[in-house]
C-alpha positions as CSV (number, residue, x, y, z in Angstrom):
1,M,84.6,100.0,114.2
2,A,87.7,98.0,113.6
3,F,88.0,95.9,110.4
4,E,87.3,92.3,110.9
5,L,88.8,89.3,109.0
6,P,86.1,87.9,106.9
7,A,85.5,84.2,107.2
8,L,86.2,82.0,104.1
9,P,83.0,81.2,102.3
10,Y,84.0,77.6,101.9
11,S,86.3,75.1,103.7
12,P,90.1,75.5,103.2
13,D,90.2,72.3,101.1
14,A,87.2,73.1,99.0
15,L,89.2,74.4,96.1
16,E,91.5,71.4,95.7
17,P,93.3,70.3,93.6
18,H,93.5,73.8,92.1
19,I,94.4,75.5,95.3
20,D,95.5,73.4,98.2
21,A,94.1,73.5,101.8
22,R,97.5,74.3,103.5
23,T,98.0,77.3,101.2
24,M,94.5,78.5,102.0
25,E,94.9,78.2,105.7
26,I,98.2,80.1,105.7
27,H,97.1,82.6,103.2
28,H,93.8,83.5,105.0
29,G,94.8,82.8,108.6
30,K,98.1,84.4,108.6
31,H,98.5,86.8,105.7
32,H,95.0,88.2,105.5
33,N,94.7,88.2,109.2
34,G,98.0,90.1,109.5
35,Y,96.8,92.8,107.0
36,T,93.6,93.2,108.9
37,N,95.4,93.7,112.3
38,K,98.0,96.0,110.9
39,L,95.4,98.1,109.2
40,N,93.5,98.5,112.4
41,A,96.7,99.5,114.2
42,A,97.4,102.1,111.5
43,I,94.1,103.8,111.8
44,E,93.5,103.4,115.6
45,G,93.0,106.7,117.3
46,T,92.9,108.7,114.0
47,D,90.1,110.4,112.1
48,L,90.4,107.5,109.6
49,A,88.8,105.1,112.1
50,G,85.2,104.5,111.1
51,K,85.8,105.1,107.4
52,S,84.9,102.4,104.9
53,I,87.7,100.6,103.2
54,E,86.6,102.0,99.9
55,D,86.9,105.6,101.3
56,L,90.4,104.8,102.6
57,L,91.6,103.5,99.4
58,A,90.1,106.3,97.3
59,N,92.3,108.8,99.1
60,V,95.2,106.6,100.1
61,S,97.8,109.0,98.7
62,Q,97.0,111.2,101.7
63,Y,97.8,108.4,104.3
64,S,100.7,106.5,105.6
65,A,102.3,103.5,103.9
66,G,100.7,101.4,106.6
67,V,97.3,102.3,105.5
68,R,98.1,101.9,101.8
69,N,99.8,98.5,102.2
70,N,97.5,97.0,104.8
71,G,94.3,98.6,103.5
72,G,95.1,97.2,100.1
73,G,95.9,93.8,101.6
74,F,92.6,93.8,103.5
75,Y,90.4,94.7,100.5
76,N,92.2,92.7,97.9
77,H,92.1,89.4,99.8
78,S,88.4,90.0,100.8
79,L,87.6,90.3,97.1
80,F,89.9,87.4,96.2
81,W,88.2,84.8,98.5
82,T,84.7,85.6,97.1
83,S,86.0,85.5,93.5
84,M,86.3,81.8,93.8
85,S,83.9,78.9,94.5
86,P,84.2,75.1,94.6
87,D,81.5,75.2,91.9
88,G,83.3,77.7,89.8
89,G,85.1,77.6,86.5
90,G,83.9,77.4,83.0
91,E,82.4,80.5,81.4
92,P,79.7,82.9,82.5
93,S,76.3,82.2,80.9
94,D,75.7,83.7,77.5
95,R,72.6,85.4,78.9
96,T,74.6,87.5,81.4
97,N,75.7,91.0,81.0
98,I,79.3,90.1,82.0
99,K,79.6,87.5,79.2
100,K,78.2,90.1,76.7
101,A,80.6,92.7,78.0
102,I,83.6,90.4,77.8
103,D,82.7,89.5,74.1
104,R,82.3,93.2,73.4
105,D,85.4,94.5,75.0
106,F,87.9,91.5,74.4
107,G,86.4,89.9,71.4
108,S,85.8,86.5,73.0
109,F,86.1,84.7,76.4
110,D,89.3,83.0,75.2
111,S,90.9,86.4,74.3
112,F,89.9,87.6,77.8
113,K,91.5,84.6,79.4
114,K,94.8,85.1,77.4
115,E,95.0,88.9,78.3
116,F,94.2,88.2,82.0
117,A,96.8,85.4,82.2
118,A,99.3,87.6,80.6
119,A,98.7,90.4,83.1
120,A,99.1,87.9,85.9
121,G,102.2,86.2,84.5
122,T,104.1,89.3,83.6
123,R,103.6,91.2,86.8
124,F,107.2,91.5,88.1
125,G,107.6,90.4,91.7
126,S,104.5,90.6,93.9
127,G,101.2,92.0,93.0
128,W,97.7,91.3,91.5
129,A,95.9,91.0,88.2
130,W,92.5,92.6,87.8
131,L,89.4,92.6,85.7
132,C,87.8,96.0,86.2
133,V,85.0,98.2,85.0
134,D,85.8,101.9,84.2
135,S,83.4,104.9,84.5
136,N,82.2,104.3,81.0
137,D,81.1,100.7,81.7
138,K,84.0,99.3,79.7
139,L,85.9,96.3,81.0
140,F,89.7,96.5,81.2
141,I,92.5,94.3,82.5
142,C,95.5,95.6,84.5
143,S,98.0,94.6,87.1
144,T,99.2,96.4,90.2
145,P,102.3,95.9,92.4
146,N,102.3,94.8,96.0
147,Q,98.9,95.4,97.6
148,D,97.8,98.3,95.3
149,N,94.5,98.0,93.5
150,P,92.5,100.1,91.0
151,L,90.4,101.8,93.6
152,M,93.4,103.7,94.8
153,D,94.2,107.2,93.8
154,V,97.9,106.2,93.3
155,V,97.4,103.8,90.3
156,P,97.6,104.8,86.6
157,E,94.4,102.9,85.7
158,S,91.4,103.5,87.9
159,G,88.2,101.4,88.0
160,T,86.0,99.0,90.0
161,P,87.6,95.6,90.5
162,I,85.2,92.7,89.8
163,L,87.7,89.9,89.7
164,G,91.2,89.7,91.2
165,L,94.0,87.2,91.3
166,D,96.9,87.3,93.9
167,V,100.2,86.6,92.3
168,W,102.3,87.0,95.4
169,E,104.3,83.8,95.9
170,H,102.6,83.0,99.2
171,A,99.4,82.5,97.2
172,Y,100.7,79.6,95.2
173,Y,104.3,78.5,96.1
174,L,103.6,75.5,98.3
175,N,101.8,73.8,95.5
176,Y,103.2,75.3,92.3
177,Q,106.7,76.6,93.3
178,N,107.9,78.8,90.5
179,R,105.2,77.7,88.0
180,R,103.1,80.8,88.3
181,G,101.6,80.1,84.9
182,D,100.2,76.8,86.1
183,Y,98.6,78.6,89.1
184,V,97.0,81.2,86.9
185,Q,95.5,78.5,84.6
186,A,94.2,76.6,87.7
187,F,92.6,79.8,89.0
188,F,90.2,79.8,86.0
189,N,88.8,76.4,87.2
190,V,87.5,78.1,90.4
191,V,86.4,81.5,89.3
192,D,82.9,82.3,90.7
193,W,81.3,83.8,87.6
194,P,77.9,84.5,89.2
195,T,79.6,86.7,91.8
196,V,81.7,88.4,89.2
197,S,78.5,88.9,87.1
198,K,76.8,90.6,90.1
199,R,79.8,92.8,90.7
200,Y,79.7,93.9,87.1
201,N,75.9,94.7,87.3
202,D,76.4,96.6,90.5
203,A,79.4,98.7,89.2
204,N,77.5,100.8,86.9
205,P,73.8,99.8,87.1
206,G,71.9,100.5,83.9
207,A,74.9,101.6,82.0
208,S,75.0,98.6,79.6
209,D,72.1,98.0,77.3
210,F,72.5,94.6,75.6
211,S,69.0,94.2,74.6
């Protein structure tokens, strides 16, 4: 089965004024669609066809640059769209495990935001900032270049991504130009914390006991 471009879970203008409709249309319809098509071309007729995207990324060091770049682009953007919501922003509920884990591992939600913004703002060139869960159920923040992500066996910090922010210029330049910091701050206004919370709970079910 070929990989398919996932539909946006909201209209292109739904995240305005934080992320504009034209950027969303180009980002999803051109960039993400391009990664999807090129990934399918890279695996067509090989024994990689039929593997899940997670399996491809876990062993990506064994595959071509086309699989690495386009597989990463396909996965990263699929997670990115669903990390945001028109009803997003604010903080996760104090009753959720994700909020308790953020307080445990970063000291406070404000400290988390500062560290995440720093990872996004200091990524040189193109790449991503991530909030991840490691194998010990600890949250950590990292950034990766290009379309790499923490599921890949080529990155220094491995984990399960539960929130990702695209800091390639195509993600923000129409609206923010060179003001990446403003874009990063705007992103916090649309983060879909219920989805991030579910990803955290699914990453290591039963690992955290906050009772």
